[in-house]
PyMOL CGO cylinders between C-alpha atoms (Angstrom):
from pymol import cmd
from pymol.cgo import CYLINDER

trace = [
    CYLINDER, 9.42, -2.21, 16.47, 7.29, -3.31, 13.48, 0.3, 1, 1, 1, 1, 1, 1,
    CYLINDER, 7.29, -3.31, 13.48, 8.10, -3.78, 9.61, 0.3, 1, 1, 1, 1, 1, 1,
    CYLINDER, 8.10, -3.78, 9.61, 6.34, -3.34, 7.22, 0.3, 1, 1, 1, 1, 1, 1,
    CYLINDER, 6.34, -3.34, 7.22, 5.97, -3.99, 3.42, 0.3, 1, 1, 1, 1, 1, 1,
    CYLINDER, 5.97, -3.99, 3.42, 6.51, -0.28, 2.80, 0.3, 1, 1, 1, 1, 1, 1,
    CYLINDER, 6.51, -0.28, 2.80, 9.56, -0.83, 5.11, 0.3, 1, 1, 1, 1, 1, 1,
    CYLINDER, 9.56, -0.83, 5.11, 10.95, -4.03, 3.58, 0.3, 1, 1, 1, 1, 1, 1,
    CYLINDER, 10.95, -4.03, 3.58, 10.69, -2.75, 0.08, 0.3, 1, 1, 1, 1, 1, 1,
    CYLINDER, 10.69, -2.75, 0.08, 10.73, 0.80, -0.17, 0.3, 1, 1, 1, 1, 1, 1,
    CYLINDER, 10.73, 0.80, -0.17, 12.28, 1.97, 2.76, 0.3, 1, 1, 1, 1, 1, 1,
    CYLINDER, 12.28, 1.97, 2.76, 15.06, 4.24, 0.30, 0.3, 1, 1, 1, 1, 1, 1,
    CYLINDER, 15.06, 4.24, 0.30, 12.24, 6.21, -0.95, 0.3, 1, 1, 1, 1, 1, 1,
    CYLINDER, 12.24, 6.21, -0.95, 9.32, 8.33, -0.16, 0.3, 1, 1, 1, 1, 1, 1,
    CYLINDER, 9.32, 8.33, -0.16, 5.95, 7.23, -1.15, 0.3, 1, 1, 1, 1, 1, 1,
    CYLINDER, 5.95, 7.23, -1.15, 5.30, 9.33, -4.27, 0.3, 1, 1, 1, 1, 1, 1,
    CYLINDER, 5.30, 9.33, -4.27, 8.09, 8.64, -6.08, 0.3, 1, 1, 1, 1, 1, 1,
    CYLINDER, 8.09, 8.64, -6.08, 7.00, 4.65, -6.65, 0.3, 1, 1, 1, 1, 1, 1,
    CYLINDER, 7.00, 4.65, -6.65, 4.24, 3.59, -9.58, 0.3, 1, 1, 1, 1, 1, 1,
    CYLINDER, 4.24, 3.59, -9.58, 3.67, 0.57, -9.32, 0.3, 1, 1, 1, 1, 1, 1,
    CYLINDER, 3.67, 0.57, -9.32, 2.73, -2.10, -12.15, 0.3, 1, 1, 1, 1, 1, 1,
    CYLINDER, 2.73, -2.10, -12.15, 0.55, -4.87, -10.10, 0.3, 1, 1, 1, 1, 1, 1,
    CYLINDER, 0.55, -4.87, -10.10, 0.15, -8.39, -12.10, 0.3, 1, 1, 1, 1, 1, 1,
    CYLINDER, 0.15, -8.39, -12.10, -1.30, -11.64, -10.17, 0.3, 1, 1, 1, 1, 1, 1,
    CYLINDER, -1.30, -11.64, -10.17, 0.01, -14.95, -11.99, 0.3, 1, 1, 1, 1, 1, 1,
    CYLINDER, 0.01, -14.95, -11.99, -1.92, -17.79, -12.05, 0.3, 1, 1, 1, 1, 1, 1,
    CYLINDER, -1.92, -17.79, -12.05, 0.86, -19.20, -15.18, 0.3, 1, 1, 1, 1, 1, 1,
    CYLINDER, 0.86, -19.20, -15.18, 4.30, -18.72, -16.34, 0.3, 1, 1, 1, 1, 1, 1,
    CYLINDER, 4.30, -18.72, -16.34, 4.20, -16.80, -20.64, 0.3, 1, 1, 1, 1, 1, 1,
    CYLINDER, 4.20, -16.80, -20.64, 6.67, -16.64, -21.94, 0.3, 1, 1, 1, 1, 1, 1,
    CYLINDER, 6.67, -16.64, -21.94, 5.61, -12.54, -23.86, 0.3, 1, 1, 1, 1, 1, 1,
    CYLINDER, 5.61, -12.54, -23.86, 5.16, -11.87, -20.18, 0.3, 1, 1, 1, 1, 1, 1,
    CYLINDER, 5.16, -11.87, -20.18, 8.70, -10.80, -19.44, 0.3, 1, 1, 1, 1, 1, 1,
    CYLINDER, 8.70, -10.80, -19.44, 9.00, -8.38, -22.27, 0.3, 1, 1, 1, 1, 1, 1,
    CYLINDER, 9.00, -8.38, -22.27, 5.13, -6.77, -21.19, 0.3, 1, 1, 1, 1, 1, 1,
    CYLINDER, 5.13, -6.77, -21.19, 6.46, -6.23, -18.13, 0.3, 1, 1, 1, 1, 1, 1,
    CYLINDER, 6.46, -6.23, -18.13, 10.15, -4.40, -19.44, 0.3, 1, 1, 1, 1, 1, 1,
    CYLINDER, 10.15, -4.40, -19.44, 7.06, -2.33, -21.87, 0.3, 1, 1, 1, 1, 1, 1,
    CYLINDER, 7.06, -2.33, -21.87, 5.27, -1.40, -18.34, 0.3, 1, 1, 1, 1, 1, 1,
    CYLINDER, 5.27, -1.40, -18.34, 8.64, -0.37, -16.08, 0.3, 1, 1, 1, 1, 1, 1,
    CYLINDER, 8.64, -0.37, -16.08, 9.76, 1.73, -19.47, 0.3, 1, 1, 1, 1, 1, 1,
    CYLINDER, 9.76, 1.73, -19.47, 6.33, 3.60, -20.35, 0.3, 1, 1, 1, 1, 1, 1,
    CYLINDER, 6.33, 3.60, -20.35, 5.72, 4.64, -15.73, 0.3, 1, 1, 1, 1, 1, 1,
    CYLINDER, 5.72, 4.64, -15.73, 9.31, 5.62, -15.67, 0.3, 1, 1, 1, 1, 1, 1,
    CYLINDER, 9.31, 5.62, -15.67, 9.14, 8.08, -19.01, 0.3, 1, 1, 1, 1, 1, 1,
    CYLINDER, 9.14, 8.08, -19.01, 5.52, 8.96, -18.39, 0.3, 1, 1, 1, 1, 1, 1,
    CYLINDER, 5.52, 8.96, -18.39, 6.23, 10.09, -14.57, 0.3, 1, 1, 1, 1, 1, 1,
    CYLINDER, 6.23, 10.09, -14.57, 9.67, 10.59, -14.48, 0.3, 1, 1, 1, 1, 1, 1,
    CYLINDER, 9.67, 10.59, -14.48, 9.52, 8.30, -11.17, 0.3, 1, 1, 1, 1, 1, 1,
    CYLINDER, 9.52, 8.30, -11.17, 11.58, 4.95, -10.71, 0.3, 1, 1, 1, 1, 1, 1,
    CYLINDER, 11.58, 4.95, -10.71, 8.37, 2.27, -11.19, 0.3, 1, 1, 1, 1, 1, 1,
    CYLINDER, 8.37, 2.27, -11.19, 8.37, -0.63, -8.48, 0.3, 1, 1, 1, 1, 1, 1,
    CYLINDER, 8.37, -0.63, -8.48, 6.96, -4.55, -10.57, 0.3, 1, 1, 1, 1, 1, 1,
    CYLINDER, 6.96, -4.55, -10.57, 5.04, -6.07, -8.09, 0.3, 1, 1, 1, 1, 1, 1,
    CYLINDER, 5.04, -6.07, -8.09, 4.55, -9.43, -9.14, 0.3, 1, 1, 1, 1, 1, 1,
    CYLINDER, 4.55, -9.43, -9.14, 1.47, -11.41, -6.90, 0.3, 1, 1, 1, 1, 1, 1,
    CYLINDER, 1.47, -11.41, -6.90, 1.20, -15.67, -7.36, 0.3, 1, 1, 1, 1, 1, 1,
    CYLINDER, 1.20, -15.67, -7.36, -0.79, -18.06, -6.23, 0.3, 1, 1, 1, 1, 1, 1,
    CYLINDER, -0.79, -18.06, -6.23, 1.68, -20.95, -6.28, 0.3, 1, 1, 1, 1, 1, 1,
    CYLINDER, 1.68, -20.95, -6.28, 5.45, -21.13, -6.02, 0.3, 1, 1, 1, 1, 1, 1,
    CYLINDER, 5.45, -21.13, -6.02, 6.76, -22.56, -9.48, 0.3, 1, 1, 1, 1, 1, 1,
    CYLINDER, 6.76, -22.56, -9.48, 5.01, -19.45, -11.18, 0.3, 1, 1, 1, 1, 1, 1,
    CYLINDER, 5.01, -19.45, -11.18, 6.35, -17.28, -8.38, 0.3, 1, 1, 1, 1, 1, 1,
    CYLINDER, 6.35, -17.28, -8.38, 10.00, -18.68, -9.21, 0.3, 1, 1, 1, 1, 1, 1,
    CYLINDER, 10.00, -18.68, -9.21, 9.93, -18.28, -12.23, 0.3, 1, 1, 1, 1, 1, 1,
    CYLINDER, 9.93, -18.28, -12.23, 8.68, -14.82, -12.18, 0.3, 1, 1, 1, 1, 1, 1,
    CYLINDER, 8.68, -14.82, -12.18, 11.67, -14.11, -9.57, 0.3, 1, 1, 1, 1, 1, 1,
    CYLINDER, 11.67, -14.11, -9.57, 14.51, -14.77, -12.18, 0.3, 1, 1, 1, 1, 1, 1,
    CYLINDER, 14.51, -14.77, -12.18, 14.90, -10.91, -13.91, 0.3, 1, 1, 1, 1, 1, 1,
    CYLINDER, 14.90, -10.91, -13.91, 15.11, -10.60, -17.28, 0.3, 1, 1, 1, 1, 1, 1,
    CYLINDER, 15.11, -10.60, -17.28, 17.32, -9.02, -19.60, 0.3, 1, 1, 1, 1, 1, 1,
    CYLINDER, 17.32, -9.02, -19.60, 16.71, -6.90, -22.77, 0.3, 1, 1, 1, 1, 1, 1,
    CYLINDER, 16.71, -6.90, -22.77, 19.24, -6.77, -25.20, 0.3, 1, 1, 1, 1, 1, 1,
    CYLINDER, 19.24, -6.77, -25.20, 22.16, -8.34, -26.69, 0.3, 1, 1, 1, 1, 1, 1,
    CYLINDER, 22.16, -8.34, -26.69, 23.34, -10.73, -24.84, 0.3, 1, 1, 1, 1, 1, 1,
    CYLINDER, 23.34, -10.73, -24.84, 26.74, -9.41, -23.54, 0.3, 1, 1, 1, 1, 1, 1,
    CYLINDER, 26.74, -9.41, -23.54, 25.63, -5.87, -23.20, 0.3, 1, 1, 1, 1, 1, 1,
    CYLINDER, 25.63, -5.87, -23.20, 21.84, -5.90, -22.04, 0.3, 1, 1, 1, 1, 1, 1,
    CYLINDER, 21.84, -5.90, -22.04, 20.30, -2.21, -22.35, 0.3, 1, 1, 1, 1, 1, 1,
    CYLINDER, 20.30, -2.21, -22.35, 17.18, -2.92, -19.70, 0.3, 1, 1, 1, 1, 1, 1,
    CYLINDER, 17.18, -2.92, -19.70, 16.84, -5.47, -16.29, 0.3, 1, 1, 1, 1, 1, 1,
    CYLINDER, 16.84, -5.47, -16.29, 13.59, -6.23, -14.75, 0.3, 1, 1, 1, 1, 1, 1,
    CYLINDER, 13.59, -6.23, -14.75, 13.55, -7.76, -11.17, 0.3, 1, 1, 1, 1, 1, 1,
    CYLINDER, 13.55, -7.76, -11.17, 10.19, -7.49, -10.42, 0.3, 1, 1, 1, 1, 1, 1,
    CYLINDER, 10.19, -7.49, -10.42, 8.87, -7.93, -6.70, 0.3, 1, 1, 1, 1, 1, 1,
    CYLINDER, 8.87, -7.93, -6.70, 7.71, -11.26, -6.33, 0.3, 1, 1, 1, 1, 1, 1,
    CYLINDER, 7.71, -11.26, -6.33, 4.93, -12.16, -3.87, 0.3, 1, 1, 1, 1, 1, 1,
    CYLINDER, 4.93, -12.16, -3.87, 4.38, -15.94, -3.15, 0.3, 1, 1, 1, 1, 1, 1,
    CYLINDER, 4.38, -15.94, -3.15, 3.22, -18.41, -0.49, 0.3, 1, 1, 1, 1, 1, 1,
    CYLINDER, 3.22, -18.41, -0.49, 6.59, -19.60, -0.35, 0.3, 1, 1, 1, 1, 1, 1,
    CYLINDER, 6.59, -19.60, -0.35, 7.82, -16.05, 0.69, 0.3, 1, 1, 1, 1, 1, 1,
    CYLINDER, 7.82, -16.05, 0.69, 4.61, -14.82, 2.31, 0.3, 1, 1, 1, 1, 1, 1,
    CYLINDER, 4.61, -14.82, 2.31, 3.38, -15.34, 5.83, 0.3, 1, 1, 1, 1, 1, 1,
    CYLINDER, 3.38, -15.34, 5.83, 0.19, -17.39, 6.83, 0.3, 1, 1, 1, 1, 1, 1,
    CYLINDER, 0.19, -17.39, 6.83, -2.35, -14.46, 8.72, 0.3, 1, 1, 1, 1, 1, 1,
    CYLINDER, -2.35, -14.46, 8.72, -4.98, -16.10, 10.15, 0.3, 1, 1, 1, 1, 1, 1,
    CYLINDER, -4.98, -16.10, 10.15, -5.09, -13.68, 13.98, 0.3, 1, 1, 1, 1, 1, 1,
    CYLINDER, -5.09, -13.68, 13.98, -6.93, -10.18, 13.83, 0.3, 1, 1, 1, 1, 1, 1,
    CYLINDER, -6.93, -10.18, 13.83, -3.62, -8.59, 15.43, 0.3, 1, 1, 1, 1, 1, 1,
    CYLINDER, -3.62, -8.59, 15.43, -1.63, -9.52, 13.28, 0.3, 1, 1, 1, 1, 1, 1,
    CYLINDER, -1.63, -9.52, 13.28, -3.52, -8.33, 9.87, 0.3, 1, 1, 1, 1, 1, 1,
    CYLINDER, -3.52, -8.33, 9.87, -4.59, -5.23, 11.27, 0.3, 1, 1, 1, 1, 1, 1,
    CYLINDER, -4.59, -5.23, 11.27, -0.16, -4.66, 12.60, 0.3, 1, 1, 1, 1, 1, 1,
    CYLINDER, -0.16, -4.66, 12.60, 0.15, -5.37, 8.79, 0.3, 1, 1, 1, 1, 1, 1,
    CYLINDER, 0.15, -5.37, 8.79, -2.64, -4.78, 6.14, 0.3, 1, 1, 1, 1, 1, 1,
    CYLINDER, -2.64, -4.78, 6.14, -0.81, -4.97, 2.71, 0.3, 1, 1, 1, 1, 1, 1,
    CYLINDER, -0.81, -4.97, 2.71, 1.47, -7.67, 4.33, 0.3, 1, 1, 1, 1, 1, 1,
    CYLINDER, 1.47, -7.67, 4.33, -2.16, -9.30, 5.77, 0.3, 1, 1, 1, 1, 1, 1,
    CYLINDER, -2.16, -9.30, 5.77, -3.41, -9.21, 1.59, 0.3, 1, 1, 1, 1, 1, 1,
    CYLINDER, -3.41, -9.21, 1.59, -1.00, -10.50, -0.57, 0.3, 1, 1, 1, 1, 1, 1,
    CYLINDER, -1.00, -10.50, -0.57, -1.49, -12.96, 2.70, 0.3, 1, 1, 1, 1, 1, 1,
    CYLINDER, -1.49, -12.96, 2.70, -4.63, -13.93, 1.32, 0.3, 1, 1, 1, 1, 1, 1,
    CYLINDER, -4.63, -13.93, 1.32, -4.16, -13.39, -2.12, 0.3, 1, 1, 1, 1, 1, 1,
    CYLINDER, -4.16, -13.39, -2.12, -0.81, -15.95, -2.55, 0.3, 1, 1, 1, 1, 1, 1,
    CYLINDER, -0.81, -15.95, -2.55, -2.60, -18.30, -0.11, 0.3, 1, 1, 1, 1, 1, 1,
    CYLINDER, -2.60, -18.30, -0.11, -5.62, -18.02, -1.48, 0.3, 1, 1, 1, 1, 1, 1,
    CYLINDER, -5.62, -18.02, -1.48, -5.38, -22.55, -1.57, 0.3, 1, 1, 1, 1, 1, 1,
    CYLINDER, -5.38, -22.55, -1.57, -4.35, -22.84, 1.82, 0.3, 1, 1, 1, 1, 1, 1,
    CYLINDER, -4.35, -22.84, 1.82, -6.74, -25.03, 4.13, 0.3, 1, 1, 1, 1, 1, 1,
    CYLINDER, -6.74, -25.03, 4.13, -7.21, -22.13, 6.43, 0.3, 1, 1, 1, 1, 1, 1,
    CYLINDER, -7.21, -22.13, 6.43, -7.65, -19.37, 3.62, 0.3, 1, 1, 1, 1, 1, 1,
    CYLINDER, -7.65, -19.37, 3.62, -11.20, -18.75, 4.86, 0.3, 1, 1, 1, 1, 1, 1,
    CYLINDER, -11.20, -18.75, 4.86, -9.96, -18.56, 8.76, 0.3, 1, 1, 1, 1, 1, 1,
    CYLINDER, -9.96, -18.56, 8.76, -7.44, -16.18, 6.85, 0.3, 1, 1, 1, 1, 1, 1,
    CYLINDER, -7.44, -16.18, 6.85, -9.63, -14.19, 5.21, 0.3, 1, 1, 1, 1, 1, 1,
    CYLINDER, -9.63, -14.19, 5.21, -12.02, -13.35, 8.01, 0.3, 1, 1, 1, 1, 1, 1,
    CYLINDER, -12.02, -13.35, 8.01, -8.93, -11.83, 9.91, 0.3, 1, 1, 1, 1, 1, 1,
    CYLINDER, -8.93, -11.83, 9.91, -7.81, -9.77, 7.17, 0.3, 1, 1, 1, 1, 1, 1,
    CYLINDER, -7.81, -9.77, 7.17, -11.87, -8.82, 6.59, 0.3, 1, 1, 1, 1, 1, 1,
    CYLINDER, -11.87, -8.82, 6.59, -12.25, -7.64, 10.53, 0.3, 1, 1, 1, 1, 1, 1,
    CYLINDER, -12.25, -7.64, 10.53, -9.26, -6.21, 10.60, 0.3, 1, 1, 1, 1, 1, 1,
    CYLINDER, -9.26, -6.21, 10.60, -10.14, -3.52, 7.54, 0.3, 1, 1, 1, 1, 1, 1,
    CYLINDER, -10.14, -3.52, 7.54, -13.57, -3.15, 9.18, 0.3, 1, 1, 1, 1, 1, 1,
    CYLINDER, -13.57, -3.15, 9.18, -10.97, -1.00, 11.58, 0.3, 1, 1, 1, 1, 1, 1,
    CYLINDER, -10.97, -1.00, 11.58, -9.19, 0.56, 9.18, 0.3, 1, 1, 1, 1, 1, 1,
    CYLINDER, -9.19, 0.56, 9.18, -9.37, 3.70, 8.28, 0.3, 1, 1, 1, 1, 1, 1,
    CYLINDER, -9.37, 3.70, 8.28, -11.86, 3.65, 5.54, 0.3, 1, 1, 1, 1, 1, 1,
    CYLINDER, -11.86, 3.65, 5.54, -9.88, 4.56, 2.62, 0.3, 1, 1, 1, 1, 1, 1,
    CYLINDER, -9.88, 4.56, 2.62, -7.19, 1.79, 3.22, 0.3, 1, 1, 1, 1, 1, 1,
    CYLINDER, -7.19, 1.79, 3.22, -9.68, -0.11, 3.90, 0.3, 1, 1, 1, 1, 1, 1,
    CYLINDER, -9.68, -0.11, 3.90, -11.33, 0.51, 0.15, 0.3, 1, 1, 1, 1, 1, 1,
    CYLINDER, -11.33, 0.51, 0.15, -8.26, 0.25, -1.31, 0.3, 1, 1, 1, 1, 1, 1,
    CYLINDER, -8.26, 0.25, -1.31, -7.09, -3.51, 0.15, 0.3, 1, 1, 1, 1, 1, 1,
    CYLINDER, -7.09, -3.51, 0.15, -10.71, -4.89, -0.03, 0.3, 1, 1, 1, 1, 1, 1,
    CYLINDER, -10.71, -4.89, -0.03, -9.82, -3.76, -3.89, 0.3, 1, 1, 1, 1, 1, 1,
    CYLINDER, -9.82, -3.76, -3.89, -6.58, -5.60, -4.56, 0.3, 1, 1, 1, 1, 1, 1,
    CYLINDER, -6.58, -5.60, -4.56, -7.44, -8.22, -1.81, 0.3, 1, 1, 1, 1, 1, 1,
    CYLINDER, -7.44, -8.22, -1.81, -11.00, -9.00, -4.59, 0.3, 1, 1, 1, 1, 1, 1,
    CYLINDER, -11.00, -9.00, -4.59, -8.75, -8.63, -8.14, 0.3, 1, 1, 1, 1, 1, 1,
    CYLINDER, -8.75, -8.63, -8.14, -5.78, -10.72, -6.58, 0.3, 1, 1, 1, 1, 1, 1,
    CYLINDER, -5.78, -10.72, -6.58, -8.55, -13.80, -5.57, 0.3, 1, 1, 1, 1, 1, 1,
    CYLINDER, -8.55, -13.80, -5.57, -10.03, -13.79, -9.58, 0.3, 1, 1, 1, 1, 1, 1,
    CYLINDER, -10.03, -13.79, -9.58, -10.54, -16.99, -10.21, 0.3, 1, 1, 1, 1, 1, 1,
    CYLINDER, -10.54, -16.99, -10.21, -9.63, -19.14, -7.07, 0.3, 1, 1, 1, 1, 1, 1,
    CYLINDER, -9.63, -19.14, -7.07, -11.89, -21.02, -4.92, 0.3, 1, 1, 1, 1, 1, 1,
    CYLINDER, -11.89, -21.02, -4.92, -11.17, -18.42, -2.06, 0.3, 1, 1, 1, 1, 1, 1,
    CYLINDER, -11.17, -18.42, -2.06, -12.89, -15.67, -4.32, 0.3, 1, 1, 1, 1, 1, 1,
    CYLINDER, -12.89, -15.67, -4.32, -16.12, -17.80, -3.25, 0.3, 1, 1, 1, 1, 1, 1,
    CYLINDER, -16.12, -17.80, -3.25, -15.42, -17.25, 0.54, 0.3, 1, 1, 1, 1, 1, 1,
]
cmd.load_cgo(trace, "trace")
């Protein structure tokens, strides 16, 4: 049985109940946690659905920093705790084969983003590109855009 990204992180709820806040980070900023708390609270109030805060990092140090829970409120009685799902090079596989990329396109896309500084980044992007050509057009368009935005100004963006 293949385990997809949705199975790993969202298996207990239908896809439509999730709103996702996605943020790509290359640096640690103290006020980011406050912004994340605002985004999550706003989406929850606006859409009346549980949001998923996804943080995508291209280096392990930033990913580990982002992965810490953020408590908002009194020290002994926090009103809100924000716990993002953080993807980084330390917890995403390196996917260089087209078959593996086609098996789970979301993981392949986030893998390419998080490993954009990896020596095999070009091979990873080629595998993802070939897998996207075989995917349905709507899925391909979504993950092309996510990958382009996620790569940002990284060296892999020019490949």
